[in-house]
ZABA-983959 format. One record per residue (C-alpha): residue number from 1; y, x negated, z; residue in three letters. Coordinates in steps of 0.02 Angstrom, whole numbers, plus 50000, padded with zeros to 5 digits. Example, Ala and Ser with C-alpha at 12.3 -4.5 7.8 and 13.67 -1.06 7.14 Angstrom:
2
+-----+-------+-------+-------+-----+
|   k |    c2 |    c1 |    c3 |   r |
+-----+-------+-------+-------+-----+
|   1 | 49775 | 49385 | 50390 | ALA |
|   2 | 49947 | 49316 | 50357 | SER |
+-----+-------+-------+-------+-----+
END
This chain:
248
+-----+-------+-------+-------+-----+
|   k |    c2 |    c1 |    c3 |   r |
+-----+-------+-------+-------+-----+
|   1 | 49805 | 50587 | 49240 | MET |
|   2 | 49695 | 50476 | 49317 | LYS |
|   3 | 49792 | 50358 | 49408 | LEU |
|   4 | 49972 | 50340 | 49494 | SER |
|   5 | 50024 | 50167 | 49546 | ILE |
|   6 | 50162 | 50141 | 49674 | LEU |
|   7 | 50289 | 50022 | 49669 | VAL |
|   8 | 50441 | 49998 | 49782 | PRO |
|   9 | 50519 | 49870 | 49685 | GLY |
|  10 | 50669 | 49738 | 49729 | ILE |
|  11 | 50579 | 49591 | 49599 | ARG |
|  12 | 50651 | 49674 | 49408 | ILE |
|  13 | 50580 | 49511 | 49322 | ALA |
|  14 | 50411 | 49528 | 49381 | ASN |
|  15 | 50359 | 49703 | 49339 | TRP |
|  16 | 50318 | 49684 | 49172 | GLU |
|  17 | 50193 | 49577 | 49222 | LYS |
|  18 | 50146 | 49677 | 49333 | LEU |
|  19 | 50128 | 49825 | 49235 | TYR |
|  20 | 50033 | 49731 | 49085 | ASN |
|  21 | 49915 | 49688 | 49238 | SER |
|  22 | 49828 | 49871 | 49225 | VAL |
|  23 | 49682 | 49870 | 49166 | ASN |
|  24 | 49592 | 50061 | 49161 | VAL |
|  25 | 49531 | 50151 | 49039 | LYS |
|  26 | 49613 | 50328 | 49052 | ASP |
|  27 | 49790 | 50399 | 49055 | GLU |
|  28 | 49905 | 50309 | 49204 | TRP |
|  29 | 50075 | 50311 | 49259 | GLU |
|  30 | 50176 | 50167 | 49372 | MET |
|  31 | 50289 | 50240 | 49483 | ILE |
|  32 | 50435 | 50103 | 49517 | ILE |
|  33 | 50559 | 50165 | 49679 | ILE |
|  34 | 50709 | 50057 | 49690 | THR |
|  35 | 50886 | 50053 | 49694 | PRO |
|  36 | 50893 | 49948 | 49536 | TYR |
|  37 | 50908 | 50015 | 49337 | ASP |
|  38 | 50730 | 49993 | 49234 | LEU |
|  39 | 50740 | 49830 | 49141 | PRO |
|  40 | 50771 | 49846 | 48953 | ASP |
|  41 | 50565 | 49779 | 48918 | ASN |
|  42 | 50511 | 49942 | 49014 | MET |
|  43 | 50643 | 50073 | 48982 | LYS |
|  44 | 50525 | 50112 | 48825 | ASP |
|  45 | 50364 | 50126 | 48928 | LYS |
|  46 | 50314 | 50324 | 48952 | LYS |
|  47 | 50193 | 50321 | 49095 | ASN |
|  48 | 50344 | 50214 | 49181 | VAL |
|  49 | 50429 | 50347 | 49301 | VAL |
|  50 | 50592 | 50292 | 49396 | HIS |
|  51 | 50661 | 50355 | 49558 | ILE |
|  52 | 50805 | 50270 | 49634 | ILE |
|  53 | 50808 | 50249 | 49823 | ASP |
|  54 | 50875 | 50111 | 49953 | TRP |
|  55 | 50768 | 50164 | 50074 | GLY |
|  56 | 50629 | 50046 | 50165 | THR |
|  57 | 50477 | 50000 | 50055 | PRO |
|  58 | 50364 | 50131 | 50151 | ILE |
|  59 | 50481 | 50267 | 50105 | ARG |
|  60 | 50491 | 50212 | 49947 | CYS |
|  61 | 50296 | 50217 | 49916 | GLN |
|  62 | 50316 | 50396 | 50003 | GLN |
|  63 | 50414 | 50477 | 49893 | LEU |
|  64 | 50315 | 50401 | 49756 | GLY |
|  65 | 50169 | 50474 | 49803 | LEU |
|  66 | 50248 | 50653 | 49825 | ILE |
|  67 | 50290 | 50636 | 49623 | GLN |
|  68 | 50115 | 50560 | 49587 | ALA |
|  69 | 50005 | 50650 | 49467 | LYS |
|  70 | 49862 | 50561 | 49455 | GLY |
|  71 | 49705 | 50604 | 49533 | GLU |
|  72 | 49692 | 50432 | 49607 | TYR |
|  73 | 49817 | 50336 | 49693 | ILE |
|  74 | 49848 | 50157 | 49710 | SER |
|  75 | 49997 | 50042 | 49755 | TRP |
|  76 | 50066 | 49868 | 49721 | ALA |
|  77 | 50188 | 49734 | 49793 | ALA |
|  78 | 50289 | 49697 | 49642 | ASP |
|  79 | 50264 | 49496 | 49683 | ASP |
|  80 | 50095 | 49521 | 49605 | GLY |
|  81 | 49969 | 49568 | 49478 | ILE |
|  82 | 49796 | 49666 | 49457 | TYR |
|  83 | 49658 | 49542 | 49423 | ILE |
|  84 | 49508 | 49604 | 49299 | GLY |
|  85 | 49418 | 49755 | 49294 | GLY |
|  86 | 49437 | 49781 | 49498 | ALA |
|  87 | 49556 | 49955 | 49479 | LEU |
|  88 | 49442 | 50024 | 49349 | GLN |
|  89 | 49285 | 49972 | 49439 | ASN |
|  90 | 49361 | 50059 | 49599 | ALA |
|  91 | 49396 | 50220 | 49492 | ILE |
|  92 | 49204 | 50220 | 49447 | ASP |
|  93 | 49153 | 50190 | 49620 | MET |
|  94 | 49244 | 50340 | 49677 | LEU |
|  95 | 49178 | 50470 | 49527 | GLU |
|  96 | 49112 | 50631 | 49603 | ASN |
|  97 | 49120 | 50576 | 49786 | THR |
|  98 | 49205 | 50674 | 49921 | GLU |
|  99 | 49332 | 50609 | 50057 | LYS |
| 100 | 49288 | 50441 | 50019 | THR |
| 101 | 49411 | 50277 | 49961 | VAL |
| 102 | 49381 | 50108 | 49899 | VAL |
| 103 | 49449 | 49958 | 50009 | MET |
| 104 | 49479 | 49807 | 49903 | SER |
| 105 | 49508 | 49652 | 49919 | ARG |
| 106 | 49653 | 49522 | 49894 | TYR |
| 107 | 49733 | 49371 | 49875 | ARG |
| 108 | 49896 | 49304 | 49924 | GLU |
| 109 | 49961 | 49127 | 49850 | GLY |
| 110 | 49891 | 49004 | 49755 | ASN |
| 111 | 49811 | 48900 | 49916 | GLY |
| 112 | 49640 | 48915 | 50006 | ASN |
| 113 | 49603 | 49104 | 50015 | THR |
| 114 | 49423 | 49081 | 50061 | ASP |
| 115 | 49443 | 49184 | 50207 | SER |
| 116 | 49503 | 49324 | 50118 | MET |
| 117 | 49366 | 49356 | 50031 | MET |
| 118 | 49242 | 49372 | 50186 | GLN |
| 119 | 49190 | 49530 | 50240 | ASP |
| 120 | 49239 | 49523 | 50431 | GLU |
| 121 | 49411 | 49470 | 50371 | TYR |
| 122 | 49457 | 49645 | 50318 | TYR |
| 123 | 49378 | 49735 | 50504 | TYR |
| 124 | 49532 | 49800 | 50603 | LEU |
| 125 | 49472 | 49726 | 50740 | HIS |
| 126 | 49443 | 49532 | 50685 | HIS |
| 127 | 49643 | 49529 | 50708 | HIS |
| 128 | 49713 | 49509 | 50869 | ALA |
| 129 | 49833 | 49625 | 50860 | SER |
| 130 | 49741 | 49747 | 50808 | CYS |
| 131 | 49614 | 49746 | 50958 | GLN |
| 132 | 49684 | 49927 | 51033 | LEU |
| 133 | 49585 | 50053 | 51113 | ALA |
| 134 | 49629 | 50167 | 50979 | GLY |
| 135 | 49567 | 50095 | 50851 | ILE |
| 136 | 49378 | 50132 | 50821 | PRO |
| 137 | 49297 | 49934 | 50797 | LYS |
| 138 | 49203 | 49975 | 50621 | ASP |
| 139 | 49391 | 50026 | 50544 | CYS |
| 140 | 49401 | 49925 | 50389 | LEU |
| 141 | 49611 | 49914 | 50322 | MET |
| 142 | 49671 | 49969 | 50159 | LEU |
| 143 | 49796 | 49849 | 50123 | ASN |
| 144 | 49751 | 49851 | 49951 | CYS |
| 145 | 49616 | 49992 | 49872 | GLY |
| 146 | 49595 | 50141 | 49806 | LEU |
| 147 | 49632 | 50303 | 49877 | VAL |
| 148 | 49624 | 50512 | 49797 | PRO |
| 149 | 49779 | 50595 | 49782 | ARG |
| 150 | 49730 | 50749 | 49860 | LYS |
| 151 | 49661 | 50670 | 50004 | LEU |
| 152 | 49805 | 50544 | 50035 | LEU |
| 153 | 49936 | 50693 | 50061 | ILE |
| 154 | 49788 | 50797 | 50133 | GLU |
| 155 | 49825 | 50657 | 50301 | VAL |
| 156 | 50028 | 50658 | 50253 | GLY |
| 157 | 50033 | 50479 | 50166 | GLY |
| 158 | 50099 | 50333 | 50259 | TRP |
| 159 | 50197 | 50349 | 50419 | ASP |
| 160 | 50384 | 50298 | 50368 | CYS |
| 161 | 50428 | 50256 | 50566 | GLN |
| 162 | 50361 | 50100 | 50477 | PHE |
| 163 | 50474 | 49991 | 50374 | GLU |
| 164 | 50343 | 49865 | 50277 | VAL |
| 165 | 50171 | 49857 | 50226 | CYS |
| 166 | 50057 | 49771 | 50344 | PRO |
| 167 | 50054 | 49904 | 50485 | TYR |
| 168 | 50102 | 50057 | 50392 | SER |
| 169 | 49939 | 50007 | 50300 | TYR |
| 170 | 49836 | 49985 | 50449 | ASN |
| 171 | 49894 | 50150 | 50524 | ASP |
| 172 | 49849 | 50248 | 50362 | LEU |
| 173 | 49687 | 50160 | 50401 | ALA |
| 174 | 49649 | 50204 | 50554 | VAL |
| 175 | 49703 | 50373 | 50521 | ARG |
| 176 | 49591 | 50384 | 50358 | LEU |
| 177 | 49441 | 50346 | 50475 | ASN |
| 178 | 49485 | 50470 | 50621 | LEU |
| 179 | 49482 | 50596 | 50489 | TYR |
| 180 | 49298 | 50556 | 50445 | GLY |
| 181 | 49351 | 50474 | 50286 | VAL |
| 182 | 49199 | 50343 | 50212 | LYS |
| 183 | 49263 | 50164 | 50159 | PHE |
| 184 | 49178 | 50087 | 50019 | ILE |
| 185 | 49201 | 49889 | 50044 | MET |
| 186 | 49228 | 49829 | 49856 | GLN |
| 187 | 49145 | 49670 | 49838 | ASP |
| 188 | 49265 | 49591 | 49695 | GLU |
| 189 | 49487 | 49555 | 49717 | CYS |
| 190 | 49574 | 49670 | 49658 | MET |
| 191 | 49749 | 49614 | 49685 | PHE |
| 192 | 49831 | 49444 | 49695 | LYS |
| 193 | 50013 | 49435 | 49749 | CYS |
| 194 | 50139 | 49271 | 49793 | SER |
| 195 | 50138 | 49213 | 49996 | HIS |
| 196 | 50313 | 49165 | 50074 | MET |
| 197 | 50268 | 49131 | 50247 | PRO |
| 198 | 50409 | 49162 | 50380 | GLY |
| 199 | 50602 | 49198 | 50285 | LYS |
| 200 | 50549 | 49101 | 50135 | GLU |
| 201 | 50614 | 49156 | 49962 | GLY |
| 202 | 50668 | 49341 | 49991 | ASP |
| 203 | 50542 | 49377 | 50114 | HIS |
| 204 | 50654 | 49381 | 50279 | GLY |
| 205 | 50704 | 49566 | 50295 | PRO |
| 206 | 50515 | 49598 | 50283 | ILE |
| 207 | 50473 | 49462 | 50399 | HIS |
| 208 | 50596 | 49526 | 50524 | ASP |
| 209 | 50550 | 49727 | 50495 | ALA |
| 210 | 50363 | 49659 | 50521 | GLN |
| 211 | 50370 | 49582 | 50684 | THR |
| 212 | 50559 | 49652 | 50781 | ILE |
| 213 | 50494 | 49830 | 50725 | HIS |
| 214 | 50337 | 49866 | 50651 | ASP |
| 215 | 50199 | 49756 | 50766 | GLU |
| 216 | 50271 | 49831 | 50907 | PRO |
| 217 | 50283 | 50025 | 50850 | LEU |
| 218 | 50114 | 50000 | 50807 | PHE |
| 219 | 50053 | 49935 | 50972 | GLN |
| 220 | 50130 | 50102 | 51056 | GLN |
| 221 | 50039 | 50198 | 50924 | LEU |
| 222 | 49858 | 50128 | 50938 | TRP |
| 223 | 49871 | 50053 | 51122 | ALA |
| 224 | 49760 | 50215 | 51189 | ASN |
| 225 | 49644 | 50346 | 51104 | GLU |
| 226 | 49744 | 50509 | 51054 | GLY |
| 227 | 49861 | 50469 | 50891 | ARG |
| 228 | 49839 | 50616 | 50772 | LYS |
| 229 | 49745 | 50574 | 50604 | SER |
| 230 | 49863 | 50698 | 50504 | VAL |
| 231 | 50055 | 50691 | 50504 | ILE |
| 232 | 50199 | 50768 | 50406 | LEU |
| 233 | 50202 | 50733 | 50214 | ILE |
| 234 | 50398 | 50747 | 50245 | THR |
| 235 | 50393 | 50624 | 50359 | ASN |
| 236 | 50521 | 50511 | 50265 | TRP |
| 237 | 50661 | 50643 | 50280 | GLU |
| 238 | 50697 | 50541 | 50443 | SER |
| 239 | 50722 | 50379 | 50391 | THR |
| 240 | 50883 | 50292 | 50351 | PRO |
| 241 | 50933 | 50308 | 50171 | ASP |
| 242 | 50960 | 50140 | 50150 | LYS |
| 243 | 50860 | 49984 | 50223 | TRP |
| 244 | 51010 | 49903 | 50313 | VAL |
| 245 | 50884 | 49728 | 50327 | ARG |
| 246 | 50909 | 49709 | 50154 | ARG |
| 247 | 51028 | 49818 | 50082 | PHE |
| 248 | 51185 | 49800 | 50208 | ASN |
+-----+-------+-------+-------+-----+
END
């Protein structure tokens, strides 16, 4: 199998639209990790894997990685869609390479997101919260992209100490950088998701997790050099079975 797409899911009504946006040539699977049942319009899709879990989005993504079968791994928020042929183009860029990942651009909402198409936006040191001694100045972010599954498992996947995506993705990006992985910056935009500032919509638990828990943890881990690039793939086992910020 060529590709596995990991989707921590709570927005059931959006799943089919996300599924239909995937445009790749070879066999692929979508792994949805969620406390909810699949909707009827997804139950007959043979390449949809359904995992029940009530944990944080990052724990869910890690569980999906462990069960994934694809040669490559991508991950998606369930409030967005893949755009055009960018996902297939990323696969083509990784063919016949070693220890290499594709970092892709993405967009949020319908407003002016021109800055998100600029190269500088995707360097971690462009953002004040990531200007830390432990983070190399040439390190790219990895909020959106494509990674060989074996390489991702080699470094232990995502650190499930984090609850939600932004800082856990930054943490993975730095660990891959320190592991000697080459990053290819994809020129085109791969993914478009919604934008809910603050606690709008269903974003409240994500906002709180990011600001109260994940950002201070990230600052602590990368304040100085010395954090290991490889962690245990089983790190999810030390996280709560239920994410109380949302499922209280």
